[in-house]
C-alpha positions in Angstrom: 6.1 17.4 1.5 4.5 16.1 -2.2 0.7 15.8 -2.7 0.7 12.0 -3.3 -1.6 9.9 -5.2 -2.1 6.4 -5.1 -4.2 4.7 -8.1 -5.2 1.0 -7.5 -4.1 -1.2 -10.4 -5.1 -4.5 -9.0 -6.6 -6.1 -6.2 -6.8 -9.9 -4.6 -8.1 -11.4 -1.4 -4.7 -10.6 -0.1 -2.9 -8.0 -2.0 -3.1 -4.7 -4.0 -0.8 -2.8 -6.3 -0.8 0.8 -6.6 0.8 3.5 -9.2 2.3 6.3 -7.3 1.9 9.9 -8.1 3.4 13.0 -6.5 2.4 16.6 -7.7 1.0 15.3 -10.6 3.6 12.9 -12.4 4.0 9.4 -12.0 7.5 8.3 -9.3 7.1 4.9 -8.7 4.6 1.9 -7.3 3.7 -0.2 -4.1 2.9 -3.7 -3.9 0.9 -4.7 -0.7 0.8 -8.2 0.2 -1.6 -8.8 3.7 -0.6 -11.8 5.8 -2.6 -12.1 9.3 0.1 -10.2 11.6 2.2 -8.5 9.0 1.8 -6.4 5.7 4.8 -6.9 3.0 5.6 -4.0 0.6 7.6 -4.1 -2.5 8.4 0.2 -3.0 9.7 1.0 -6.3 10.8 4.5 -6.7 13.4 6.4 -9.0 17.3 6.4 -8.9 18.2 9.4 -6.3 15.0 9.3 -4.1 16.3 10.7 -0.7 15.9 8.6 2.2 14.0 11.1 3.9 11.5 11.0 1.0 11.3 7.3 1.1 10.6 7.6 4.6 8.0 10.2 4.1 6.5 7.9 1.2 6.5 4.9 3.3 4.6 6.8 6.1 2.0 7.6 3.7 1.4 4.2 2.6 1.3 3.3 6.1 -1.3 5.7 7.0 -3.1 5.9 3.7 -3.3 2.7 2.3 -2.1 -0.2 5.0 -3.9 1.3 8.3 -7.1 1.7 6.1 -6.9 -1.9 5.2 -5.4 -3.6 8.3 -5.7 -1.2 11.4 -4.5 -4.2 13.6 -1.3 -5.8 11.7 1.5 -6.3 14.0 4.3 -4.9 11.3 5.0 -3.2 8.4 7.7 -4.6 6.5 8.8 -2.7 3.3 11.6 -3.4 0.8 12.9 -0.8 -1.4 14.1 -0.9 -4.9 15.5 2.4 -6.8 15.8 2.2 -10.4 14.0 3.2 -13.5 10.9 1.7 -15.2 12.2 0.0 -18.8 8.5 -0.9 -20.0 5.7 -2.9 -19.2 5.1 -5.8 -21.2 2.2 -8.2 -21.8 1.3 -11.5 -23.6 -1.5 -9.5 -25.5 1.2 -7.2 -27.0 3.3 -10.2 -28.4 0.8 -12.1 -29.8 -0.4 -9.0 -31.4 3.3 -8.4 -32.9 3.4 -11.9 -34.0 0.4 -11.8 -35.7 1.6 -8.8 -37.3 4.6 -10.4 -38.5 2.9 -13.3 -39.9 0.5 -11.0 -42.0 3.4 -9.1 -43.2 5.4 -12.7 -43.9 9.3 -12.8 -44.3 9.7 -12.3 -48.0 10.1 -16.2 -48.6 8.0 -17.4 -51.5 7.5 -21.3 -52.2 
C-alpha cells in the first residue's frame, strides 16, 4: 500500500480541498463537501489508476479525512475522475500577462 500524504489547499465551513501524494509524488486531489448527514467527495486520479488503488485511496480518505471531521456521517459518496492535469490557472497570472503585453506594446505607432 502506498504511503499517502494529504496536503490541505483550502478549507471553508463546509468543504476542504487536498492535494494527494503517494510515496512522495503528487498523484491527485480530493474535494470534500460536508452536509448535515452526507459527505460528498470529488476524487481526481491519473488515468490508469486501478480500481483496487481507487478503493484503497477512498478508504484512506474516509478514515483519515472524513471520519476525523464528521464521525457521525450517514454516507460517503465519491465521484471519481481519471485524467491528467493540464494546468493551474489564476486571474492574477492572466492580469500579469496582460500588463506585460501592454508594457511591451504591440509595435504599432500612432
